N, C-alpha and C positions, 0 to 999 in steps of 0.2 A: 391807153398806152399798153399794148400787148406784147411788144417786142423789147428786148434788152437794148439799151443804148450802146453806141460804139465804145469799144475799150479806149480808155484815156491813156495817152502815151506818158512815159515817165518824164520827170522834170528835175532829176538829181536831188530830190528832197532829202535823201538819206546818204548822200555821197560820203565815203570814207567812214561810215559807221558800221558797227558789227551788231547783228541781231540774232537772237535765239528764238526759235518758234517751235512750240510743242505741238504734237499731233498734226504734223505737217506732211504726212505721206498721202499721196493720192490727190484727188481733185476737189477736196472740200475747202472750207474756209482757211484752214492752216496751210494747205498747199498753195492756194491762191495768194495768201499773205506772203509766203516765202518768195513766190514769183514776183509779186508786186514790189517787194522790198529790193529784190535784185534789179528790177527795172528802174528803181529809184537810186541805184548806185551803192547799195549796202552789200556787205559780205554777210552770208547767212549760214548758221548752223541749224539744221532741222532735226528734231527728235520725234520718235513715234514708237509705240509698242509693237507695231506690225513691221517686222524687219524686212520682209520681201518688198512690200510696197514702198518702204522707206528707201531701200536701195534703188528701186526703179525710179523713184522721184528724184533722188540725187543725180543719177545718171542723166535723166532728161534735162534737168536744170543745168548740169555741168556742160552738156552739149550745146546749150543755148547761150549760157552766160560765162562759160569758162570754168574749168575745174578749180582754179584758185579762189573763186568767189563763193563756193558752196561746199559744205561738209555735212555729214550726218552722223548720228550716234543713236542706237536703240535706247529708248527710255520709256519705262512704265512709271508714270508720275505717282503711283501708289508706293513706290520704293524710294526711300530717302537716299539709298546708296546709288541708285540709277540717276536720280536727279542731280546729285553731286557730281557724278561722273560726266553727265551731259555738260554741265557748266565748266568743269575742268577741261573737257575736250575743246570747248569753244575758246577758252583762254589759251590753251596750248596751240591751237591752230591759228587763231587770229590776234591774240595778244590782249585784247580788251573786249568788253561787252558793253554796248551802249543802249541796246533795246532788248527787252524780253517780252514776248507775246505768249501769254498763257491761254492756249486754245484747247487744250485737252478737256474732254467732257464725255460723259456717258449718259445716254437716255434709256428709254424703255417705257412701256405702258402697263400699268397695273392699278386697278382700283384700290383705294386705301384699305378697304375691309379685307381684301385678298392679298395685300402686299406682305411679303415675308421680311423679316429682319435682314436677311441676306440681300434681297433686292434693294432695300433702302440703303443699307450700309455701303454696298458696292457703288451706287450712284453718288452718294455723298463723298466717298473716299476718292473717286476719280475726279469728280467735277468741282467739288469745293476744297477738300483737303489737299488734293493734288495741286490746285491753284495756290493754296497757302504754302505748300512746300517750295514750289518754284519761286513764289514771291519772296518768301523768307530768305532763300539763298541769294536771289538777285539783290535784295536790299543789303545783305552783308557785303557783297562784292562792290556795290555802287556807293557805299557809305562815304568813301573818300573822294569820289570823282563825279558823282551825279549820274543821271541816266533816266530812262523812261521804261515804265511797265504798262502794258496794255492787256487787260483781261477780257476774255470772251464770256459775257453773261447771256441774257436772253430776255425778250419781252415777257416770257412766261414767268420771270421773277416778279412781274407786276400784275399779270393777268391770270385769272383762273382757267384751267383746262382740265377736263376730266381725265383721270388716269395718269396724271403727271405730278402728283404730290411730291414725290422724291426729287424729281428733276427741278420742279419749281422752287422747292425749298433750297436746293443746292445753288441754283442760279441767283436767288434772292440773297443767299449767303455770300456769293461772289461779289454782288453789289455792295454789301455791307463791309466785306473785307477790303474792297477797293477804297471805300471812304476812309476807313480807319488807317489803313496802310499809308494812304496819301498824307494824312495829318502827321503821322510819325516820320515819314520820309522827307517832308518838305525842308527841314533844316539841312538835309544833306543834298539838296538840289536834285532830288529824285521826284519825278511826277508819276502818279499812278492813276490811270483812267480805265474805263471799260466801254465796250460796245455791247449793245443789246439787239441782236438781229431778231427778226420775226421768222421769216421763212426763206432760207437760201437752199435751194435744192441742188444736190450733187449725187453722183452714182451711189455712194455708200448710204446716204439717207434714203434714197429710193428703194434700196434693198431691204431696209429694216422698217419701212413705213408703208402702209397700204396706199394704193393709188387713190382710194376713196378718201382717206384722211388728207392726203396732199391736195386733192381737188377741193375739199371743203375749206382747208386753210387758205388756199389760193383765192377762193371766192371772197375772203375777208379783206384781201389786199386792194387798196384803192386803185392801183394801177392795173388790176386784173391779171397780174403775173407774180411769180415769185422772184426774189432777188437772185442774181448771179453771185456766186461766191466772191468774185473779184470786186463786186460792188461793196461788199462788207469789208474786203481787204483795203479798198480805197480809204475808208474811214479809219481803219486801224493805222494805215500809213500817216494819215493826217494827225492822229493822236501821237504817233511816234516822232513826228517832225516838229521843227521849230514854229510851224504855223499855229500850234496849240500851246505855245510856251507859257500862257497864263492859265491853263486848265489843269486842275488836279482834283481827284476825288469825284470826278463826274462819270456818269454813265450815259452814253450817247445812244439813243434809239436809232437803229438802222432798219426802218420799218415803214411800210405804207398802210399798216392795218387801220381799219376804221375804229374810231373810239367806241 
């Protein structure tokens, strides 16, 4: 199977719900998730640290789904003030928040013996601590009304890969955070789950990863191809919907990697 399947049409799985999606500018998993949630009937606020791409994404989605269904606010998840402002903007625009997708993450390649504290701390701060900041704020808002949180982890949180110690540690931390947050949030009727993609190629990833590396990783996939970002978004939507009503604390692998 070397070609991506046909895009699946929406079925109103998130009708009348409000979602916040971080790192949703452009054509990556976050952008695909925002689009997919709009297709499923949600109203969506997107955040991203890249303001120009964020504005372009909002304009494109507003043209397709209507300006009343999409909003955006610049947000660097390493800043508590910007995280709070993002959630405040969603409440002011849409009234409630039903779903939060923590997609923001930062990678990089460095062997551990050469890795600087700055490289390690930057990846941890964006990928793990940023997810914690957004999860913490979402749990406070959802405590009295319930809701769903979906975190973006990675199969690298389970599997070793050279040059990825910081990213792997951060993504493994996201999985552990998901489990612990889920137990704490269950009495408030808040579900917390995660997805763990293997390889979903999009333009930004192609810019920061060599073609040689992408080809090597693609060879490990049983389907002989990488995932499309919208295929990962489909699973995020499933976890955000009532179809996963009895799931919490779980990390779902979105991968065809060979064992």
